[in-house]
C-alpha positions in Angstrom: 0.0 0.0 0.0 0.9 3.7 -0.3 0.1 4.8 3.2 1.9 4.3 6.5 0.7 0.7 6.8 2.5 0.1 3.5 5.6 1.8 4.9 5.5 -0.6 7.9 5.3 -3.5 5.4 8.4 -2.2 3.5 10.3 -2.0 6.9 9.2 -5.6 7.6 10.6 -6.7 4.2 14.0 -5.0 4.9 14.3 -6.5 8.4 13.4 -10.1 7.2 16.0 -9.6 4.4 18.7 -8.6 6.8 17.9 -11.7 8.9 18.5 -14.0 5.9 15.1 -14.5 4.4 14.5 -14.5 0.7 12.0 -11.6 0.3 9.9 -10.4 -2.6 8.0 -7.2 -2.4 4.9 -6.5 -4.4 4.4 -2.8 -4.3 2.8 -1.0 -7.2 3.6 2.3 -5.6 2.8 5.6 -7.2 5.4 7.9 -5.6 3.3 11.1 -5.8 0.4 9.4 -3.8 2.6 7.8 -1.2 3.0 9.2 2.3 6.4 10.6 3.3 7.1 7.7 5.6 6.2 5.1 2.9 8.3 6.8 0.3 11.3 6.9 2.7 11.0 3.2 3.4 10.8 2.5 -0.3 14.0 4.4 -1.0 15.8 2.4 1.8 14.5 -0.9 0.3 15.9 -0.1 -3.1 19.3 0.7 -1.5 19.4 -2.8 -0.2 18.6 -4.3 -3.6 15.5 -6.1 -2.4 13.4 -7.3 -5.3 10.3 -5.1 -5.8 7.7 -6.3 -8.4 4.7 -4.7 -9.9 2.9 -7.9 -10.8 1.8 -10.3 -8.0 4.0 -13.4 -8.2 1.2 -15.9 -8.2 3.3 -18.8 -9.5 5.9 -18.6 -6.8 5.6 -20.4 -3.5 6.1 -18.5 -0.2 6.3 -19.7 3.4 5.1 -16.3 4.6 2.7 -13.7 3.2 2.7 -10.3 4.9 -0.3 -8.0 4.3 0.5 -4.3 4.6 -2.0 -2.7 2.2 -4.5 -0.8 4.3 -4.4 0.2 8.0 -6.9 1.4 10.5 -7.8 4.5 8.5 -9.7 2.6 5.8 -13.2 4.1 5.4 -14.3 3.0 1.9 -15.0 -0.2 0.2 -12.1 -2.2 -1.2 -12.6 -2.6 -5.0 -10.8 -2.7 -8.3 -7.1 -3.6 -8.3 -6.7 -4.0 -4.5 -9.8 -6.3 -4.3 -8.2 -8.6 -6.8 -4.9 -8.5 -4.9 -6.4 -9.3 -1.6 -8.5 -12.2 -3.1 -5.3 -13.6 -4.7 -3.3 -13.3 -1.4 -6.0 -15.2 0.4 -5.6 -18.1 -2.1 -1.8 -18.3 -1.7 -0.1 -20.9 0.4 2.0 -20.1 3.5 1.3 -18.4 6.8 -0.6 -15.2 6.5 0.4 -12.2 8.7 -1.3 -8.8 8.8 0.4 -5.6 9.9 -1.7 -3.8 12.5 -5.0 -4.9 11.0 -6.0 -7.2 8.1 -6.5 -5.1 5.0 -10.2 -4.5 4.4 -11.3 -4.7 8.0 -12.9 -1.5 9.5 -10.8 -0.7 12.6 -13.8 0.6 14.5 -16.5 -1.8 13.7 -14.8 -5.0 12.5 -16.9 -5.0 9.3 -15.5 -6.3 6.0 -15.2 -3.4 3.6 -15.9 -5.3 0.4 -13.3 -7.9 0.9 -10.5 -8.5 3.5 -7.2 -10.4 4.0 -7.6 -13.5 6.1 -4.7 -13.6 8.6 -3.3 -16.4 10.8 -1.5 -13.8 12.9 -2.1 -10.0 13.3 0.6 -7.9 14.9 -1.0 -4.7 16.0 0.7 -1.7 17.6 0.3 -0.1 21.0 -3.3 -1.1 21.6 -5.8 -3.7 20.3 -8.2 -2.1 17.8 -12.0 -2.6 18.2 -12.1 -4.1 14.7 -9.8 -6.9 15.8 -12.1 -7.9 18.6 -15.5 -7.5 17.0 -17.0 -10.0 14.4 -16.4 -10.5 11.6 -13.0 -8.8 12.0 -12.0 -11.1 14.8 -12.5 -14.1 12.5 -10.2 -12.5 9.9 -7.4 -11.6 12.4 -6.2 -15.0 13.6 -4.0 -14.7 16.7 -3.6 -11.1 17.7 -0.4 -9.9 19.3 -0.1 -6.3 20.6 3.4 -4.8 20.4 4.7 -1.7 22.1 5.9 1.1 19.9 6.4 3.7 22.6 2.8 4.9 22.8 1.5 4.9 26.4 -1.1 6.7 28.6 1.0 9.9 28.5 0.9 10.0 24.8 -2.8 10.8 24.6 -2.6 14.2 26.1 -6.1 15.5 27.1 -7.8 12.9 25.0 -8.5 9.5 26.7 -9.4 6.2 25.1 -13.1 5.2 25.3 -13.0 1.5 24.3 -11.8 -1.2 26.7 -11.7 -4.9 27.3 -10.9 -7.2 30.3 -8.1 -9.6 30.5 -7.5 -12.8 32.6 -5.8 -10.8 35.4 -9.0 -8.7 35.9 -10.8 -11.7 37.5 -9.0 -11.4 40.8 -9.0 -7.6 40.6 -12.8 -7.2 40.3 -14.3 -10.2 42.0 -15.8 -8.9 45.3 -13.8 -9.9 48.4 -15.3 -11.9 51.3 -14.7 -10.8 54.9 -14.3 -13.3 57.7 -16.4 -11.2 60.0 -19.7 -11.2 58.0 -23.1 -12.6 57.6 -25.7 -13.1 54.9 -26.7 -9.4 55.2 -23.1 -8.4 54.4 -23.4 -9.6 50.8 -26.7 -8.0 49.7 -30.2 -8.9 48.7 -31.4 -9.6 45.1 -35.0 -9.5 44.1 -35.9 -11.4 40.9 -39.3 -10.7 39.4 -39.6 -13.3 36.8 -41.4 -16.4 35.4 -44.9 -16.6 34.1 -46.7 -19.9 34.2 -44.6 -22.7 32.6 -41.5 -20.4 32.7 -40.2 -21.1 36.1 -36.7 -22.0 34.7 -35.9 -18.4 33.9 -36.5 -17.2 37.4 -34.5 -20.2 38.7 -31.5 -19.5 36.5 -31.3 -15.8 37.4 -31.8 -16.4 41.1 -29.4 -19.3 41.3 -26.7 -17.4 39.4 -27.0 -14.4 41.8 -26.6 -16.8 44.7 -23.6 -18.6 43.3 -21.9 -15.3 42.4 -22.0 -14.5 46.1 -25.0 -12.4 47.1 -26.3 -13.1 50.6 -30.1 -13.5 50.0 -32.2 -14.1 46.9 -36.0 -13.5 46.7 -38.0 -14.8 43.8 -41.3 -13.0 43.0 -43.2 -15.1 40.5 -46.8 -16.3 39.8 -48.4 -18.7 42.1 -48.3 -21.5 39.6 -44.5 -21.6 39.9 -44.4 -22.0 43.7 -43.9 -25.8 43.9 -41.3 -25.9 41.1 -39.2 -23.0 42.4 -39.3 -24.3 46.0 -37.9 -27.6 44.7 -35.3 -26.1 42.4 -33.9 -23.5 44.7 -35.0 -24.0 48.3 -32.3 -21.5 49.4 -34.3 -18.6 47.9 -37.1 -16.7 49.6 -40.3 -17.1 47.5 -43.2 -14.8 47.2 -46.0 -15.1 44.5 -48.7 -13.2 42.8 -52.0 -15.0 42.6 -54.0 -14.9 39.4 -56.8 -13.1 41.4 -54.4 -10.3 42.6 -53.2 -9.6 39.1 -56.7 -9.7 37.6 -58.1 -7.4 40.2 -55.2 -4.9 39.7 -55.9 -5.0 35.9 -59.6 -4.5 36.3 -59.4 -1.7 38.9 -56.3 0.4 38.1 -57.2 3.0 40.7 -57.8 0.5 43.4 -54.9 -2.0 43.5 -53.7 -1.5 47.1 -52.8 -5.2 47.7 -50.8 -5.4 44.5 -48.9 -2.1 45.2 -48.2 -3.0 48.7 -46.7 -6.3 47.7 -44.4 -4.7 45.1 -43.5 -1.9 47.5 -42.5 -4.2 50.4 -40.4 -6.3 48.0 -38.6 -3.4 46.5 -37.9 -1.9 49.9 -36.4 -5.3 50.9 -34.0 -5.5 47.9 -30.6 -4.0 47.2 -30.9 -4.7 43.5 -33.9 -5.7 41.4 -34.1 -8.0 38.3 -37.2 -7.8 36.1 -38.1 -9.7 33.1 -36.8 -13.3 32.6 -39.6 -15.5 31.4 -42.2 -12.9 32.5 -44.2 -12.9 29.3 -45.6 -9.8 27.5 -49.3 -10.0 28.2 -51.4 -7.5 30.2 -50.3 -8.9 33.6 -46.6 -8.7 32.7 -47.1 -5.2 31.4 -48.8 -4.2 34.6 -45.9 -5.5 36.7 -43.2 -3.8 34.6 -45.0 -0.5 34.3 -45.7 -0.4 38.1 -42.2 -1.3 39.0 -40.8 1.5 36.9 -43.3 4.1 38.0 -43.7 3.1 41.7 -40.8 5.3 43.0 -42.3 8.4 41.5 -46.0 7.7 42.4 -45.7 9.8 45.6 -48.8 9.8 47.7 -50.3 6.9 45.9 -47.4 4.7 47.2 -47.3 6.4 50.6 -50.8 5.1 51.3 -49.7 1.5 50.8 -46.3 1.7 52.5 -46.0 -0.7 55.4 -44.7 0.2 58.8 -41.5 -1.8 58.1 -40.5 0.6 55.2 -37.7 2.8 56.4 -37.6 5.3 53.5 -40.1 6.8 51.2 -40.4 5.6 47.5 -39.1 9.0 46.3 -35.7 8.2 47.8 -35.3 4.9 45.9 -32.2 4.8 43.7 -31.7 1.1 43.8 -30.2 -0.5 40.7 -32.7 -2.1 38.3 -31.8 -4.7 35.7 -34.3 -5.0 32.8 -34.0 -8.2 30.9 -35.8 -10.4 28.4 -39.6 -9.8 28.3 -39.3 -6.6 30.4 -37.3 -5.2 27.4 -39.9 -6.4 24.9 -42.6 -4.6 26.9 -40.4 -1.5 27.3 -39.9 -1.3 23.5 -43.4 0.0 23.2 -43.2 2.3 26.2 -39.7 3.7 26.4 -41.1 6.7 28.3 -41.6 4.5 31.3 -37.9 4.4 31.9 -37.8 8.1 32.7 -39.9 7.5 35.8 -37.3 5.3 37.5 -34.7 7.4 39.5 -32.0 4.8 40.1 -29.4 3.2 37.8 -30.9 1.1 35.1 -29.1 -1.7 33.2 -30.6 -3.2 30.1 -29.4 -6.5 28.7 -30.9 -7.0 25.2 -29.9 -9.6 22.7 -30.0 -8.6 19.0 -33.7 -9.3 18.5 -34.7 -7.4 21.6 -32.4 -4.5 20.6 -34.0 -4.4 17.2 -37.4 -4.0 18.9 -36.1 -1.3 21.2 -34.5 0.7 18.5 -36.7 0.0 15.4 -33.5 -1.0 13.5 -32.9 -4.4 11.8 -30.6 -7.0 13.3 -28.3 -6.6 10.3 -28.0 -2.8 10.9 -27.2 -3.4 14.5 -24.5 -6.1 13.7 -22.8 -3.6 11.4 -22.2 -1.1 14.2 -22.5 -2.7 17.7 -20.6 -0.1 19.6 -22.3 2.8 17.9 -25.8 1.4 18.5 -25.1 0.4 22.2 -23.6 3.8 22.9 -26.4 5.7 21.3 -29.1 3.8 23.2 -27.2 4.2 26.5 -26.9 7.9 26.0 -30.4 8.5 24.8 -32.0 6.7 27.7 -29.4 7.2 30.4 -28.9 3.4 30.9 -26.0 1.0 30.9 -26.6 -1.1 27.8 -25.3 -4.7 27.6 -25.8 -5.5 23.9 -25.5 -9.3 23.8 -23.9 -10.9 20.7 -20.9 -13.2 20.0 -18.9 -10.2 21.1 -21.1 -8.5 23.7 -20.7 -4.7 23.9 -21.4 -2.9 27.2 -21.9 0.8 26.7 -22.3 3.6 29.2 -24.1 6.9 28.9 -20.8 8.9 28.8 -19.9 7.2 25.5 -17.3 4.7 26.8 -17.7 1.0 26.2 -16.2 -2.4 26.7 -15.9 -5.3 24.2 -16.2 -8.7 25.8 -13.6 -11.2 24.7 -14.6 -14.2 26.8 -17.1 -16.9 26.0 -17.7 -19.4 23.1 -20.4 -20.7 20.9 -21.4 -23.4 23.3 -23.1 -20.6 25.3 -25.7 -20.1 22.5 -28.2 -22.0 24.6 -31.5 -21.2 26.3 -31.2 -19.8 29.8 -27.7 -18.4 29.3 -29.0 -14.8 29.3 -31.0 -15.4 32.5 -27.7 -16.6 34.2 -25.9 -13.5 33.0 -28.6 -11.2 34.5 -28.3 -13.1 37.8 -24.5 -12.8 37.8 -24.7 -9.0 37.3 -27.3 -8.7 40.1 -25.2 -10.8 42.4 -22.2 -8.5 41.9 -24.2 -5.3 42.5 -25.6 -6.8 45.7 -22.1 -7.3 47.0 -21.2 -3.6 46.4 -19.8 -3.5 42.9 -20.8 -0.3 41.1 -23.6 -1.1 38.6 -21.6 0.0 35.5 -18.6 -2.2 36.5 -20.9 -5.0 37.6 -22.4 -5.1 34.1 -19.0 -5.2 32.4 -17.4 -7.6 34.7 -20.5 -9.8 34.9 -20.4 -10.3 31.1 -16.7 -11.2 31.3 -17.2 -13.6 34.3 -20.1 -15.2 32.6 -18.0 -15.8 29.4 -15.1 -17.2 31.4 -17.5 -19.6 33.1 -18.4 -20.8 29.6 -14.8 -21.1 28.6 -14.1 -23.3 31.7 -17.1 -25.6 31.2 -16.7 -26.1 27.4 -13.7 -28.2 28.2 -16.0 -30.6 30.1 -19.2 -30.4 28.1 -18.0 -29.6 24.6 -19.7 -26.9 22.5 -22.7 -29.0 21.5 -23.8 -30.1 25.0 -23.4 -27.0 27.1 -26.5 -25.9 29.1 -27.3 -22.9 31.2 -26.9 -24.9 34.4 -23.3 -25.6 33.3 -22.6 -21.9 33.3 -23.7 -21.7 37.0 -21.2 -24.5 37.7 -18.5 -22.5 35.8 -19.1 -19.5 38.0 -18.7 -21.7 41.1 -15.4 -23.1 39.8 -14.1 -19.6 39.1 -15.0 -18.2 42.5 -13.6 -21.2 44.3 -10.3 -20.9 42.4 -10.0 -17.2 43.0 -10.7 -17.7 46.7 -8.0 -20.4 47.0 -5.6 -18.1 45.2 -6.3 -15.3 47.6 -5.7 -17.6 50.6 -2.3 -18.5 49.2 
């Protein structure tokens, strides 16, 4: 190429030649269009007498093919001559190495700009680029190695990076610490409002995951039909239910639903963090629950009349973290104004289909710009947005975001999202800030999948295996801390 990425490639050619390799350089350079750095490297190359050809040597066999055509500044589709070159390079034998980023991959989104080089190894500089972590760029990059070229935190000046990802060492850094002098109240209380009739599993997975992650108490608020199932599945949890009659009365008499409001109020007062939505359904009763939960803190005197003596603070003072998942998001997609009523931190955890409903955009549009979509939604609605995909993006309202690098395709199984919601809630209950709990929860959830896939394989993994994976990670980290 004729830019600085091409200049890097010419420098690579010179260094390999000096180390004894037989090097051929394909560089149809137009001097007047080349950058100063690329032109200088080209001059040095000629002084060394290294062969430079203007026709791609397709009949020769190479042990190594180095791609240095386009760098991270590519913004247009690759077409014409360079498309033919990249297609031909992909057909060549030998190990394929990309300089900084595979040519044709968008450095910000990971999208293929018409066509792209398929690398076995990508050597990137200073920092990993989002396009190397997001699909499909991740699949084109092979093994990614980040090398220092003298750029550090002091090089940025007043501008700071806004994209981040966790590494293995972050597990011990962010997992909440346990104290010897403590009790169940020391580790927080999670309320899970979930599970319509025949969907008790969703409530179970969220509640169990919160407990295994380390919270002190879990309460499940579900429909009466799930009572026996949930008591058998997770007897450690506190269980409270809505009867069919309670819900029907509240629907029929919206101005006279004292029993319904009182039950919600007492449960919200009890909790440190609230989960709403897994397996809840989207019918009138589910909509009533979601709407009331979001609006209850701002209902003023209407709530005061139902507040029990045990309540220590008025609803207006509630700023408890709320996690909206699954069916709560499907309900919210038609009533986004409800979110404004809730005064506390809100985390939303949509998968691609749910995000499409929330934004009115197609899944294909969303896949083309995961960080942009997640950041826009987080900012517009003042939420933390966990946009779930093969590379989950967690965005904050200030415009910063994390790309998750843990996990595997065995986790594409029913109930996995319910487990993630419980993990995030369990972390918040133990005192982790909601934003960090969302990011770290996604990473921890993925690491659990990476541990368990060694036992289950990719085809046989189930949501319950992820809960066991969380248990193995926390046990290992606890043992490491003791040592």
